[in-house]
C-alpha positions in Angstrom: 161.5 182.0 200.2 160.0 181.3 196.8 161.6 181.2 193.4 160.3 183.7 190.9 160.6 183.5 187.2 160.5 185.8 184.2 160.8 185.2 180.5 164.7 185.3 180.7 165.5 185.0 184.4 165.1 183.0 187.5 165.1 184.9 190.8 166.1 182.6 193.7 167.6 182.7 197.1 171.4 183.2 197.3 173.5 180.2 198.2 177.0 180.1 199.6 178.0 178.1 196.5 177.2 181.2 194.4 180.3 183.0 195.9 182.5 182.5 192.9 179.9 183.9 190.5 179.1 186.8 192.8 182.8 187.7 193.1 183.2 187.5 189.3 180.8 190.5 188.9 181.0 192.3 192.3 184.8 192.7 192.2 184.3 195.4 189.5 184.2 198.8 191.1 181.9 200.1 188.3 179.2 197.8 189.7 179.2 198.4 193.5 180.6 201.9 193.8 177.6 203.7 192.1 175.3 201.8 194.4 177.2 202.6 197.6 179.3 199.5 198.3 182.9 198.6 197.8 184.2 196.1 195.3 184.4 192.5 196.6 188.0 191.5 197.4 187.9 187.7 197.2 185.6 184.7 196.7 185.6 184.4 200.5 184.6 188.0 200.9 181.7 187.3 198.5 180.7 184.2 200.5 180.6 186.3 203.7 178.4 188.9 202.0 176.1 186.1 200.9 175.9 185.1 204.6 175.6 188.6 206.1 173.7 190.6 203.5 172.3 188.6 200.6 170.6 186.0 202.8 168.1 188.6 204.0 164.4 187.9 203.5 163.2 188.9 200.0 166.7 189.2 198.5 167.1 187.2 195.3 170.0 186.1 193.0 169.2 187.3 189.5 170.1 184.2 187.4 170.0 183.4 183.8 168.0 180.3 183.0 171.2 178.2 183.4 171.0 179.1 187.2 174.2 181.2 187.3 173.8 184.4 189.3 174.6 187.6 187.4 173.1 190.2 189.8 170.8 190.7 192.7 167.4 192.2 193.4 165.7 192.6 196.7 163.1 194.2 198.9 164.1 195.7 202.2 161.2 195.3 204.6 160.3 197.3 207.7 163.3 197.5 210.0 165.8 197.1 207.3 165.3 200.3 205.4 165.5 204.0 206.4 163.0 205.0 203.6 159.9 203.9 205.5 158.8 202.5 208.9 155.4 201.2 207.6 154.6 197.5 207.5 153.0 197.9 204.0 155.9 199.7 202.4 159.4 198.5 201.5 162.5 199.5 199.5 163.7 198.0 196.2 167.4 197.5 195.5 169.2 196.0 192.6 172.5 195.6 190.7 173.7 193.5 187.8 177.2 192.5 186.5 178.7 194.8 183.9 178.6 192.3 181.0 174.8 192.3 181.3 174.3 196.1 181.4 171.9 197.5 178.8 169.9 194.3 178.2 166.9 195.2 180.2 167.5 192.4 182.7 167.2 194.4 185.9 164.0 196.1 184.8 162.7 192.6 184.0 163.7 191.2 187.4 162.4 194.2 189.2 159.0 194.1 187.5 158.6 190.5 188.8 159.7 191.5 192.3 157.3 194.5 192.3 154.5 192.1 191.2 155.5 189.9 194.1 155.6 192.9 196.5 152.1 194.2 195.6 150.2 191.0 194.9 151.8 188.5 197.3 153.3 190.6 200.1 150.5 193.1 200.3 152.6 196.2 199.9 150.9 199.5 199.2 154.1 201.3 198.1 157.7 200.6 197.2 160.5 203.1 197.6 163.7 203.2 195.6 166.7 205.5 195.6 169.9 206.2 193.7 172.9 208.3 194.2 173.7 211.4 192.2 175.4 210.4 188.9 174.0 206.9 188.8 172.0 207.4 185.6 171.6 203.7 185.0 169.7 203.3 188.2 167.6 206.4 187.6 166.6 205.0 184.2 165.6 201.7 185.7 163.3 203.5 188.1 161.8 205.5 185.3 161.1 202.4 183.3 159.4 200.8 186.3 157.1 203.8 186.8 158.7 205.2 190.0 158.0 208.9 190.7 160.6 211.2 192.1 159.8 212.3 195.7 162.9 214.1 197.2 166.6 214.7 197.3 168.9 214.3 200.4 172.2 216.1 200.5 175.2 214.9 202.6 173.8 211.4 202.9 176.1 209.0 204.7 177.4 206.1 202.6 178.6 204.0 205.5 180.3 201.2 203.5 182.4 203.7 201.5 182.9 206.2 204.4 181.7 209.2 202.3 178.8 211.5 201.8 176.7 211.8 198.6 173.5 213.3 197.3 170.7 210.7 197.1 167.4 210.9 195.1 164.3 209.0 196.3 161.4 207.8 194.3 158.1 206.0 195.1 155.9 203.6 193.3 152.4 203.1 194.7 150.3 200.0 194.1 147.8 202.2 192.2 150.4 203.6 189.9 151.9 200.1 189.4 148.5 198.8 188.4 148.3 201.5 185.8 151.9 201.2 184.7 152.4 197.4 184.5 152.5 195.9 181.1 
């Protein structure tokens, strides 16, 4: 997997040695809960999540230029998302540690990952969703040019053993071409 770079960030594969930094931000319930996952419980728990989840293809640690991970951004490809079963479509997901909220870092990281998806991976569309009440995620999607498609009620949030309302948006390659800066 390659390393991607923006003006302020490096997007690189997660490493087990990132577990302490991951835990520092992912232990905060304000970070994971809105996205549908429980707060991390220990550095070892974070290390296991790096092995089991964050090591997936096209999942990147969002790092400041010093190399320290402060969040994650990734593309779920065919077979790993329930939003599409097409080879040329995928799903975008992201989160960032609370101290970095409101600085435009996730839109910046996501723009680079969308460029990678459309220009290098040959995607024709990228899906993205957020749960009811997660206004930060909704705003990120708006900034990136995603267009609302549909709402699903009683959506299973398996990791939290609950049901929520989810909103799904889409960004086509054509719209991305028009919307990119």
